C-alpha positions, 0 to 999 in steps of 0.5 A: 797798831791797831790793826794790821793787814797783811797780804788778805785773800778771800775766795768764795769758790770761784769768786775771789772777794779780796786780793792781796789786800794790806794796810794798817790803823794805828791807836786812835785813827779813825778811819773810812773804809769806801768802796762800791757794792760788792768791793769787799768791805764787808768781807774784809769787816768780818775777817776783822771780827773773826766771823770769817777766815782768810783763804791766805794772809794775816789780820792781827787786832790789838796784837791777836791774830784773828785765827790763831787768838780769836777769843782775845780778839772778840774781847777786844773789839766793838762790832756793830754790822751792817745788819743790827742784828737785835732781838726785838721782842727784848727791852734795851736794858735786857737785851744789854743785860743778857749781853753783859752775862756774854761779855762777863761784865759788870752790870753798872756798865750797862748804865753807862753805855746807856747815858754814853749812847743817849738812850735813856729816854727810851732805855724803858722801851721794848726794842721793836718800838724804837725808831731805826735811830735809836735802835742804832743806839741800841747796838751801839751800845752793845758793841761798847758794853765790854769797853773795846779798844777798837770799833768796827762799824759797818755802815751804821747810818744806812736807812737813817734820816737826816737828822737821825744821820747827824745823831749818829755821826755825833755819837761816833765822834764823840766815842772816837775820842777813846778808840780806834774806829774803822767805819764803813759807809756809802756817805762821803760827807760823813767820812769827810766830817768823822774820819782822820784818813780814807781806804777806797778798795775796788772789786777786791783791791785797794785803789787809796789810802790817804789822810782826810788832810792830804786830799784837801791838800792835794785838791786841784781847783776846778771851775765850771763856766758857761759862756754864751757861745761855744769856744775852742780850747786852743783859746781857753788854754791861754787862761794862766794855770789851765791844766784841762778843759772839758766841754761837758755838755752844750757850753759848759766848761769844766776847767781844772788849774793847778794853783791855789788862787782864786782864778774865778776873776781870771775866768771872768776878765777872760770871758770879757777881753775875748767878746764873751759873757759868763752866764755862769761860773762855779767852783767845783773842787775835787773832793772826796766823791771826786776821787771815789768816782774816779776810782771805781769808775770800771 
């Protein structure tokens, strides 16, 4: 296992940021770490990168204990913090050379990470002259300098415009071919596009841990339909395979079905047979965003 977390609790004063958190991440996995603001995501990542010590519990990264073998953990982990700390008055190559000295890696590695992260066109500039997207690339290049086995990325696409977001997402995907990646984000589409698995944390506790493949397989079929008249639930219950009926507003109903068969034609036929008009019928399958809202609503 690349990461093993066992019963981690972190307390700040009277505030419990993490409570008995446990999970494992296998080598080569790309895992999304989701949760509302203040859920404990950054705290967990700081523990895994040795910036913080847990109040209790154990964390193992690349078979090294984060407390007993902190130096070895640091050597084997690449970390991009939420607020990417850069020396803005340095040039890109100068900054990477400075950190190459810290890591004691060959200067040739600088050219490798510049090419890997697509920094070549901007590598002659001062970091202060770069766009937010390219500054994130510099942060990723720095995290990759020592060729770590594990990458821990805390909100790597925050504040990026749609084009920059796509570029960084593609970059992370290409890097992931050879690394284990633990990634926190607020962007559900990012997790669905990049990750193999998702862990959701809420109020310092794990509330979900599932693969994206299983999530998609277990998706319920939800159809939003608007009729021209209000209709009683007892009549809607006659539609085959319907499990849940919610009158969301006005004449709009959300119907949940326990079948993979497309039920839109059946709903249309139901309306016709009962003298109703279906003004709109929209598929609204439950996805990661729906699961996230359900689990973090309170």
